[in-house]
mmCIF file of the N, C-alpha and C atoms, coordinates in Angstrom:
data_MODEL
# 
_entry.id   MODEL 
# 
loop_
_atom_site.group_PDB 
_atom_site.id 
_atom_site.type_symbol 
_atom_site.label_atom_id 
_atom_site.label_alt_id 
_atom_site.label_comp_id 
_atom_site.label_asym_id 
_atom_site.label_entity_id 
_atom_site.label_seq_id 
_atom_site.pdbx_PDB_ins_code 
_atom_site.Cartn_x 
_atom_site.Cartn_y 
_atom_site.Cartn_z 
_atom_site.occupancy 
_atom_site.B_iso_or_equiv 
_atom_site.pdbx_formal_charge 
_atom_site.auth_seq_id 
_atom_site.auth_comp_id 
_atom_site.auth_asym_id 
_atom_site.auth_atom_id 
_atom_site.pdbx_PDB_model_num 
ATOM 1   N N  . MET A 1 1  ? 11.651 -26.960 -8.126  1.00 0.00 ? 1  MET A N  1 
ATOM 2   C CA . MET A 1 1  ? 12.481 -26.438 -9.189  1.00 0.00 ? 1  MET A CA 1 
ATOM 3   C C  . MET A 1 1  ? 13.398 -27.547 -9.682  1.00 0.00 ? 1  MET A C  1 
ATOM 4   N N  . ARG A 1 2  ? 13.170 -27.925 -10.922 1.00 0.00 ? 2  ARG A N  1 
ATOM 5   C CA . ARG A 1 2  ? 13.887 -29.071 -11.461 1.00 0.00 ? 2  ARG A CA 1 
ATOM 6   C C  . ARG A 1 2  ? 15.351 -28.785 -11.749 1.00 0.00 ? 2  ARG A C  1 
ATOM 7   N N  . ILE A 1 3  ? 15.728 -27.510 -11.830 1.00 0.00 ? 3  ILE A N  1 
ATOM 8   C CA . ILE A 1 3  ? 17.135 -27.222 -12.095 1.00 0.00 ? 3  ILE A CA 1 
ATOM 9   C C  . ILE A 1 3  ? 18.010 -27.680 -10.924 1.00 0.00 ? 3  ILE A C  1 
ATOM 10  N N  . PHE A 1 4  ? 17.478 -27.597 -9.713  1.00 0.00 ? 4  PHE A N  1 
ATOM 11  C CA . PHE A 1 4  ? 18.244 -28.030 -8.555  1.00 0.00 ? 4  PHE A CA 1 
ATOM 12  C C  . PHE A 1 4  ? 18.174 -29.535 -8.362  1.00 0.00 ? 4  PHE A C  1 
ATOM 13  N N  . LYS A 1 5  ? 17.103 -30.167 -8.857  1.00 0.00 ? 5  LYS A N  1 
ATOM 14  C CA . LYS A 1 5  ? 16.965 -31.611 -8.701  1.00 0.00 ? 5  LYS A CA 1 
ATOM 15  C C  . LYS A 1 5  ? 17.785 -32.386 -9.711  1.00 0.00 ? 5  LYS A C  1 
ATOM 16  N N  . PHE A 1 6  ? 17.827 -31.925 -10.952 1.00 0.00 ? 6  PHE A N  1 
ATOM 17  C CA . PHE A 1 6  ? 18.446 -32.711 -12.006 1.00 0.00 ? 6  PHE A CA 1 
ATOM 18  C C  . PHE A 1 6  ? 19.643 -32.033 -12.664 1.00 0.00 ? 6  PHE A C  1 
ATOM 19  N N  . SER A 1 7  ? 19.487 -30.819 -13.092 1.00 0.00 ? 7  SER A N  1 
ATOM 20  C CA . SER A 1 7  ? 20.495 -30.193 -13.944 1.00 0.00 ? 7  SER A CA 1 
ATOM 21  C C  . SER A 1 7  ? 21.827 -29.969 -13.241 1.00 0.00 ? 7  SER A C  1 
ATOM 22  N N  . ILE A 1 8  ? 21.792 -29.384 -12.078 1.00 0.00 ? 8  ILE A N  1 
ATOM 23  C CA . ILE A 1 8  ? 23.041 -29.082 -11.376 1.00 0.00 ? 8  ILE A CA 1 
ATOM 24  C C  . ILE A 1 8  ? 23.760 -30.345 -10.910 1.00 0.00 ? 8  ILE A C  1 
ATOM 25  N N  . PRO A 1 9  ? 23.069 -31.328 -10.301 1.00 0.00 ? 9  PRO A N  1 
ATOM 26  C CA . PRO A 1 9  ? 23.794 -32.556 -9.935  1.00 0.00 ? 9  PRO A CA 1 
ATOM 27  C C  . PRO A 1 9  ? 24.382 -33.296 -11.135 1.00 0.00 ? 9  PRO A C  1 
ATOM 28  N N  . ILE A 1 10 ? 23.663 -33.329 -12.244 1.00 0.00 ? 10 ILE A N  1 
ATOM 29  C CA . ILE A 1 10 ? 24.193 -33.991 -13.439 1.00 0.00 ? 10 ILE A CA 1 
ATOM 30  C C  . ILE A 1 10 ? 25.398 -33.228 -13.976 1.00 0.00 ? 10 ILE A C  1 
ATOM 31  N N  . ALA A 1 11 ? 25.327 -31.908 -13.982 1.00 0.00 ? 11 ALA A N  1 
ATOM 32  C CA . ALA A 1 11 ? 26.458 -31.105 -14.451 1.00 0.00 ? 11 ALA A CA 1 
ATOM 33  C C  . ALA A 1 11 ? 27.685 -31.324 -13.571 1.00 0.00 ? 11 ALA A C  1 
ATOM 34  N N  . LEU A 1 12 ? 27.491 -31.388 -12.268 1.00 0.00 ? 12 LEU A N  1 
ATOM 35  C CA . LEU A 1 12 ? 28.620 -31.625 -11.364 1.00 0.00 ? 12 LEU A CA 1 
ATOM 36  C C  . LEU A 1 12 ? 29.196 -33.026 -11.535 1.00 0.00 ? 12 LEU A C  1 
ATOM 37  N N  . LEU A 1 13 ? 28.329 -33.999 -11.730 1.00 0.00 ? 13 LEU A N  1 
ATOM 38  C CA . LEU A 1 13 ? 28.785 -35.369 -11.948 1.00 0.00 ? 13 LEU A CA 1 
ATOM 39  C C  . LEU A 1 13 ? 29.592 -35.469 -13.244 1.00 0.00 ? 13 LEU A C  1 
ATOM 40  N N  . VAL A 1 14 ? 29.103 -34.868 -14.305 1.00 0.00 ? 14 VAL A N  1 
ATOM 41  C CA . VAL A 1 14 ? 29.819 -34.878 -15.583 1.00 0.00 ? 14 VAL A CA 1 
ATOM 42  C C  . VAL A 1 14 ? 31.149 -34.140 -15.457 1.00 0.00 ? 14 VAL A C  1 
ATOM 43  N N  . ALA A 1 15 ? 31.164 -33.038 -14.735 1.00 0.00 ? 15 ALA A N  1 
ATOM 44  C CA . ALA A 1 15 ? 32.412 -32.292 -14.548 1.00 0.00 ? 15 ALA A CA 1 
ATOM 45  C C  . ALA A 1 15 ? 33.445 -33.138 -13.809 1.00 0.00 ? 15 ALA A C  1 
ATOM 46  N N  . GLY A 1 16 ? 33.018 -33.820 -12.768 1.00 0.00 ? 16 GLY A N  1 
ATOM 47  C CA . GLY A 1 16 ? 33.944 -34.669 -12.019 1.00 0.00 ? 16 GLY A CA 1 
ATOM 48  C C  . GLY A 1 16 ? 34.484 -35.816 -12.849 1.00 0.00 ? 16 GLY A C  1 
ATOM 49  N N  . ILE A 1 17 ? 33.608 -36.468 -13.582 1.00 0.00 ? 17 ILE A N  1 
ATOM 50  C CA . ILE A 1 17 ? 34.039 -37.596 -14.411 1.00 0.00 ? 17 ILE A CA 1 
ATOM 51  C C  . ILE A 1 17 ? 34.946 -37.123 -15.547 1.00 0.00 ? 17 ILE A C  1 
ATOM 52  N N  . SER A 1 18 ? 34.606 -36.004 -16.168 1.00 0.00 ? 18 SER A N  1 
ATOM 53  C CA . SER A 1 18 ? 35.439 -35.518 -17.271 1.00 0.00 ? 18 SER A CA 1 
ATOM 54  C C  . SER A 1 18 ? 36.814 -35.072 -16.770 1.00 0.00 ? 18 SER A C  1 
ATOM 55  N N  . TRP A 1 19 ? 36.858 -34.436 -15.614 1.00 0.00 ? 19 TRP A N  1 
ATOM 56  C CA . TRP A 1 19 ? 38.148 -34.031 -15.056 1.00 0.00 ? 19 TRP A CA 1 
ATOM 57  C C  . TRP A 1 19 ? 39.004 -35.251 -14.736 1.00 0.00 ? 19 TRP A C  1 
ATOM 58  N N  . TYR A 1 20 ? 38.386 -36.281 -14.154 1.00 0.00 ? 20 TYR A N  1 
ATOM 59  C CA . TYR A 1 20 ? 39.111 -37.508 -13.827 1.00 0.00 ? 20 TYR A CA 1 
ATOM 60  C C  . TYR A 1 20 ? 39.652 -38.175 -15.095 1.00 0.00 ? 20 TYR A C  1 
ATOM 61  N N  . MET A 1 21 ? 38.803 -38.298 -16.112 1.00 0.00 ? 21 MET A N  1 
ATOM 62  C CA . MET A 1 21 ? 39.233 -38.963 -17.346 1.00 0.00 ? 21 MET A CA 1 
ATOM 63  C C  . MET A 1 21 ? 40.307 -38.165 -18.075 1.00 0.00 ? 21 MET A C  1 
ATOM 64  N N  . LEU A 1 22 ? 40.166 -36.850 -18.114 1.00 0.00 ? 22 LEU A N  1 
ATOM 65  C CA . LEU A 1 22 ? 41.191 -36.032 -18.761 1.00 0.00 ? 22 LEU A CA 1 
ATOM 66  C C  . LEU A 1 22 ? 42.510 -36.090 -17.998 1.00 0.00 ? 22 LEU A C  1 
ATOM 67  N N  . HIS A 1 23 ? 42.443 -36.118 -16.683 1.00 0.00 ? 23 HIS A N  1 
ATOM 68  C CA . HIS A 1 23 ? 43.660 -36.162 -15.873 1.00 0.00 ? 23 HIS A CA 1 
ATOM 69  C C  . HIS A 1 23 ? 44.342 -37.522 -15.972 1.00 0.00 ? 23 HIS A C  1 
ATOM 70  N N  . LYS A 1 24 ? 43.553 -38.576 -16.049 1.00 0.00 ? 24 LYS A N  1 
ATOM 71  C CA . LYS A 1 24 ? 44.115 -39.925 -16.065 1.00 0.00 ? 24 LYS A CA 1 
ATOM 72  C C  . LYS A 1 24 ? 44.611 -40.338 -17.452 1.00 0.00 ? 24 LYS A C  1 
ATOM 73  N N  . ASN A 1 25 ? 43.826 -40.086 -18.487 1.00 0.00 ? 25 ASN A N  1 
ATOM 74  C CA . ASN A 1 25 ? 44.126 -40.626 -19.812 1.00 0.00 ? 25 ASN A CA 1 
ATOM 75  C C  . ASN A 1 25 ? 44.773 -39.642 -20.779 1.00 0.00 ? 25 ASN A C  1 
ATOM 76  N N  . PHE A 1 26 ? 44.632 -38.350 -20.539 1.00 0.00 ? 26 PHE A N  1 
ATOM 77  C CA . PHE A 1 26 ? 45.120 -37.358 -21.494 1.00 0.00 ? 26 PHE A CA 1 
ATOM 78  C C  . PHE A 1 26 ? 45.984 -36.320 -20.790 1.00 0.00 ? 26 PHE A C  1 
ATOM 79  N N  . GLN A 1 27 ? 47.095 -36.751 -20.230 1.00 0.00 ? 27 GLN A N  1 
ATOM 80  C CA . GLN A 1 27 ? 47.958 -35.832 -19.495 1.00 0.00 ? 27 GLN A CA 1 
ATOM 81  C C  . GLN A 1 27 ? 48.733 -34.894 -20.408 1.00 0.00 ? 27 GLN A C  1 
ATOM 82  N N  . GLU A 1 28 ? 48.799 -35.214 -21.704 1.00 0.00 ? 28 GLU A N  1 
ATOM 83  C CA . GLU A 1 28 ? 49.513 -34.328 -22.622 1.00 0.00 ? 28 GLU A CA 1 
ATOM 84  C C  . GLU A 1 28 ? 48.704 -33.075 -22.964 1.00 0.00 ? 28 GLU A C  1 
ATOM 85  N N  . VAL A 1 29 ? 47.416 -33.072 -22.633 1.00 0.00 ? 29 VAL A N  1 
ATOM 86  C CA . VAL A 1 29 ? 46.577 -31.893 -22.853 1.00 0.00 ? 29 VAL A CA 1 
ATOM 87  C C  . VAL A 1 29 ? 46.915 -30.863 -21.775 1.00 0.00 ? 29 VAL A C  1 
ATOM 88  N N  . PRO A 1 30 ? 47.150 -29.615 -22.153 1.00 0.00 ? 30 PRO A N  1 
ATOM 89  C CA . PRO A 1 30 ? 47.483 -28.591 -21.152 1.00 0.00 ? 30 PRO A CA 1 
ATOM 90  C C  . PRO A 1 30 ? 46.374 -28.414 -20.109 1.00 0.00 ? 30 PRO A C  1 
ATOM 91  N N  . GLY A 1 31 ? 46.764 -27.982 -18.931 1.00 0.00 ? 31 GLY A N  1 
ATOM 92  C CA . GLY A 1 31 ? 45.826 -27.839 -17.820 1.00 0.00 ? 31 GLY A CA 1 
ATOM 93  C C  . GLY A 1 31 ? 44.692 -26.872 -18.089 1.00 0.00 ? 31 GLY A C  1 
ATOM 94  N N  . THR A 1 32 ? 44.999 -25.750 -18.737 1.00 0.00 ? 32 THR A N  1 
ATOM 95  C CA . THR A 1 32 ? 43.930 -24.785 -19.019 1.00 0.00 ? 32 THR A CA 1 
ATOM 96  C C  . THR A 1 32 ? 42.920 -25.353 -20.013 1.00 0.00 ? 32 THR A C  1 
ATOM 97  N N  . SER A 1 33 ? 43.395 -26.126 -20.962 1.00 0.00 ? 33 SER A N  1 
ATOM 98  C CA . SER A 1 33 ? 42.473 -26.755 -21.916 1.00 0.00 ? 33 SER A CA 1 
ATOM 99  C C  . SER A 1 33 ? 41.595 -27.782 -21.220 1.00 0.00 ? 33 SER A C  1 
ATOM 100 N N  . ARG A 1 34 ? 42.169 -28.516 -20.270 1.00 0.00 ? 34 ARG A N  1 
ATOM 101 C CA . ARG A 1 34 ? 41.367 -29.485 -19.505 1.00 0.00 ? 34 ARG A CA 1 
ATOM 102 C C  . ARG A 1 34 ? 40.268 -28.782 -18.720 1.00 0.00 ? 34 ARG A C  1 
ATOM 103 N N  . VAL A 1 35 ? 40.592 -27.645 -18.159 1.00 0.00 ? 35 VAL A N  1 
ATOM 104 C CA . VAL A 1 35 ? 39.591 -26.886 -17.400 1.00 0.00 ? 35 VAL A CA 1 
ATOM 105 C C  . VAL A 1 35 ? 38.470 -26.425 -18.324 1.00 0.00 ? 35 VAL A C  1 
ATOM 106 N N  . TRP A 1 36 ? 38.810 -25.898 -19.493 1.00 0.00 ? 36 TRP A N  1 
ATOM 107 C CA . TRP A 1 36 ? 37.787 -25.424 -20.432 1.00 0.00 ? 36 TRP A CA 1 
ATOM 108 C C  . TRP A 1 36 ? 36.936 -26.569 -20.972 1.00 0.00 ? 36 TRP A C  1 
ATOM 109 N N  . ILE A 1 37 ? 37.549 -27.713 -21.237 1.00 0.00 ? 37 ILE A N  1 
ATOM 110 C CA . ILE A 1 37 ? 36.786 -28.878 -21.691 1.00 0.00 ? 37 ILE A CA 1 
ATOM 111 C C  . ILE A 1 37 ? 35.820 -29.329 -20.605 1.00 0.00 ? 37 ILE A C  1 
ATOM 112 N N  . THR A 1 38 ? 36.283 -29.344 -19.361 1.00 0.00 ? 38 THR A N  1 
ATOM 113 C CA . THR A 1 38 ? 35.437 -29.755 -18.240 1.00 0.00 ? 38 THR A CA 1 
ATOM 114 C C  . THR A 1 38 ? 34.273 -28.788 -18.046 1.00 0.00 ? 38 THR A C  1 
ATOM 115 N N  . ILE A 1 39 ? 34.541 -27.497 -18.112 1.00 0.00 ? 39 ILE A N  1 
ATOM 116 C CA . ILE A 1 39 ? 33.475 -26.499 -17.964 1.00 0.00 ? 39 ILE A CA 1 
ATOM 117 C C  . ILE A 1 39 ? 32.457 -26.632 -19.091 1.00 0.00 ? 39 ILE A C  1 
ATOM 118 N N  . GLY A 1 40 ? 32.926 -26.808 -20.313 1.00 0.00 ? 40 GLY A N  1 
ATOM 119 C CA . GLY A 1 40 ? 32.023 -26.974 -21.447 1.00 0.00 ? 40 GLY A CA 1 
ATOM 120 C C  . GLY A 1 40 ? 31.161 -28.215 -21.326 1.00 0.00 ? 40 GLY A C  1 
ATOM 121 N N  . ALA A 1 41 ? 31.759 -29.309 -20.884 1.00 0.00 ? 41 ALA A N  1 
ATOM 122 C CA . ALA A 1 41 ? 30.993 -30.548 -20.710 1.00 0.00 ? 41 ALA A CA 1 
ATOM 123 C C  . ALA A 1 41 ? 29.936 -30.389 -19.628 1.00 0.00 ? 41 ALA A C  1 
ATOM 124 N N  . ALA A 1 42 ? 30.280 -29.721 -18.541 1.00 0.00 ? 42 ALA A N  1 
ATOM 125 C CA . ALA A 1 42 ? 29.323 -29.526 -17.452 1.00 0.00 ? 42 ALA A CA 1 
ATOM 126 C C  . ALA A 1 42 ? 28.162 -28.638 -17.891 1.00 0.00 ? 42 ALA A C  1 
ATOM 127 N N  . ILE A 1 43 ? 28.458 -27.560 -18.584 1.00 0.00 ? 43 ILE A N  1 
ATOM 128 C CA . ILE A 1 43 ? 27.394 -26.653 -19.038 1.00 0.00 ? 43 ILE A CA 1 
ATOM 129 C C  . ILE A 1 43 ? 26.488 -27.341 -20.049 1.00 0.00 ? 43 ILE A C  1 
ATOM 130 N N  . LEU A 1 44 ? 27.081 -28.032 -21.009 1.00 0.00 ? 44 LEU A N  1 
ATOM 131 C CA . LEU A 1 44 ? 26.281 -28.714 -22.027 1.00 0.00 ? 44 LEU A CA 1 
ATOM 132 C C  . LEU A 1 44 ? 25.397 -29.796 -21.413 1.00 0.00 ? 44 LEU A C  1 
ATOM 133 N N  . SER A 1 45 ? 25.941 -30.583 -20.502 1.00 0.00 ? 45 SER A N  1 
ATOM 134 C CA . SER A 1 45 ? 25.130 -31.636 -19.882 1.00 0.00 ? 45 SER A CA 1 
ATOM 135 C C  . SER A 1 45 ? 24.041 -31.050 -18.994 1.00 0.00 ? 45 SER A C  1 
ATOM 136 N N  . GLY A 1 46 ? 24.317 -29.942 -18.320 1.00 0.00 ? 46 GLY A N  1 
ATOM 137 C CA . GLY A 1 46 ? 23.287 -29.292 -17.514 1.00 0.00 ? 46 GLY A CA 1 
ATOM 138 C C  . GLY A 1 46 ? 22.146 -28.756 -18.355 1.00 0.00 ? 46 GLY A C  1 
ATOM 139 N N  . ILE A 1 47 ? 22.477 -28.167 -19.497 1.00 0.00 ? 47 ILE A N  1 
ATOM 140 C CA . ILE A 1 47 ? 21.435 -27.652 -20.395 1.00 0.00 ? 47 ILE A CA 1 
ATOM 141 C C  . ILE A 1 47 ? 20.610 -28.794 -20.971 1.00 0.00 ? 47 ILE A C  1 
ATOM 142 N N  . LEU A 1 48 ? 21.269 -29.857 -21.407 1.00 0.00 ? 48 LEU A N  1 
ATOM 143 C CA . LEU A 1 48 ? 20.540 -31.011 -21.943 1.00 0.00 ? 48 LEU A CA 1 
ATOM 144 C C  . LEU A 1 48 ? 19.641 -31.641 -20.886 1.00 0.00 ? 48 LEU A C  1 
ATOM 145 N N  . ALA A 1 49 ? 20.141 -31.775 -19.670 1.00 0.00 ? 49 ALA A N  1 
ATOM 146 C CA . ALA A 1 49 ? 19.327 -32.356 -18.601 1.00 0.00 ? 49 ALA A CA 1 
ATOM 147 C C  . ALA A 1 49 ? 18.128 -31.472 -18.291 1.00 0.00 ? 49 ALA A C  1 
ATOM 148 N N  . HIS A 1 50 ? 18.312 -30.171 -18.361 1.00 0.00 ? 50 HIS A N  1 
ATOM 149 C CA . HIS A 1 50 ? 17.217 -29.242 -18.080 1.00 0.00 ? 50 HIS A CA 1 
ATOM 150 C C  . HIS A 1 50 ? 16.064 -29.430 -19.060 1.00 0.00 ? 50 HIS A C  1 
ATOM 151 N N  . PHE A 1 51 ? 16.378 -29.666 -20.317 1.00 0.00 ? 51 PHE A N  1 
ATOM 152 C CA . PHE A 1 51 ? 15.328 -29.810 -21.320 1.00 0.00 ? 51 PHE A CA 1 
ATOM 153 C C  . PHE A 1 51 ? 14.810 -31.239 -21.459 1.00 0.00 ? 51 PHE A C  1 
ATOM 154 N N  . LEU A 1 52 ? 15.588 -32.234 -21.097 1.00 0.00 ? 52 LEU A N  1 
ATOM 155 C CA . LEU A 1 52 ? 15.164 -33.617 -21.298 1.00 0.00 ? 52 LEU A CA 1 
ATOM 156 C C  . LEU A 1 52 ? 14.329 -34.175 -20.150 1.00 0.00 ? 52 LEU A C  1 
ATOM 157 N N  . PHE A 1 53 ? 14.523 -33.678 -18.947 1.00 0.00 ? 53 PHE A N  1 
ATOM 158 C CA . PHE A 1 53 ? 13.742 -34.191 -17.829 1.00 0.00 ? 53 PHE A CA 1 
ATOM 159 C C  . PHE A 1 53 ? 12.381 -33.505 -17.775 1.00 0.00 ? 53 PHE A C  1 
ATOM 160 N N  . PRO A 1 54 ? 11.375 -34.177 -17.233 1.00 0.00 ? 54 PRO A N  1 
ATOM 161 C CA . PRO A 1 54 ? 10.017 -33.602 -17.210 1.00 0.00 ? 54 PRO A CA 1 
ATOM 162 C C  . PRO A 1 54 ? 9.961  -32.322 -16.384 1.00 0.00 ? 54 PRO A C  1 
ATOM 163 N N  . LYS A 1 55 ? 9.041  -31.439 -16.772 1.00 0.00 ? 55 LYS A N  1 
ATOM 164 C CA . LYS A 1 55 ? 8.925  -30.151 -16.089 1.00 0.00 ? 55 LYS A CA 1 
ATOM 165 C C  . LYS A 1 55 ? 8.323  -30.282 -14.704 1.00 0.00 ? 55 LYS A C  1 
ATOM 166 N N  . SER A 1 56 ? 7.337  -31.139 -14.559 1.00 0.00 ? 56 SER A N  1 
ATOM 167 C CA . SER A 1 56 ? 6.683  -31.286 -13.266 1.00 0.00 ? 56 SER A CA 1 
ATOM 168 C C  . SER A 1 56 ? 6.446  -32.758 -12.987 1.00 0.00 ? 56 SER A C  1 
ATOM 169 N N  . GLU A 1 57 ? 6.814  -33.172 -11.800 1.00 0.00 ? 57 GLU A N  1 
ATOM 170 C CA . GLU A 1 57 ? 6.612  -34.561 -11.410 1.00 0.00 ? 57 GLU A CA 1 
ATOM 171 C C  . GLU A 1 57 ? 5.294  -34.747 -10.678 1.00 0.00 ? 57 GLU A C  1 
ATOM 172 N N  . ASP A 1 58 ? 4.635  -33.652 -10.303 1.00 0.00 ? 58 ASP A N  1 
ATOM 173 C CA . ASP A 1 58 ? 3.399  -33.732 -9.535  1.00 0.00 ? 58 ASP A CA 1 
ATOM 174 C C  . ASP A 1 58 ? 2.192  -34.024 -10.416 1.00 0.00 ? 58 ASP A C  1 
ATOM 175 N N  . LYS A 1 59 ? 2.243  -33.639 -11.661 1.00 0.00 ? 59 LYS A N  1 
ATOM 176 C CA . LYS A 1 59 ? 1.107  -33.822 -12.557 1.00 0.00 ? 59 LYS A CA 1 
ATOM 177 C C  . LYS A 1 59 ? 1.072  -35.252 -13.080 1.00 0.00 ? 59 LYS A C  1 
ATOM 178 N N  . ASP A 1 60 ? -0.141 -35.751 -13.332 1.00 0.00 ? 60 ASP A N  1 
ATOM 179 C CA . ASP A 1 60 ? -0.317 -37.110 -13.829 1.00 0.00 ? 60 ASP A CA 1 
ATOM 180 C C  . ASP A 1 60 ? -0.643 -37.108 -15.317 1.00 0.00 ? 60 ASP A C  1 
ATOM 181 N N  . HIS A 1 61 ? 0.162  -36.460 -16.127 1.00 0.00 ? 61 HIS A N  1 
ATOM 182 C CA . HIS A 1 61 ? -0.107 -36.405 -17.579 1.00 0.00 ? 61 HIS A CA 1 
ATOM 183 C C  . HIS A 1 61 ? 0.712  -37.437 -18.282 1.00 0.00 ? 61 HIS A C  1 
# 
């Protein structure tokens, strides 16, 4: 199942990086907005990763 191999780890990585960057560089942004931005970035990157990575790695097509 590729969702566990690619989509979820990429979403978690993007969430961590976005939270770090928002906390470090944009402290004037309210905390709740930072949380919503982080959640949106994680969901969007997970969806994109789900569709961009190959469906099956076992096939030789």
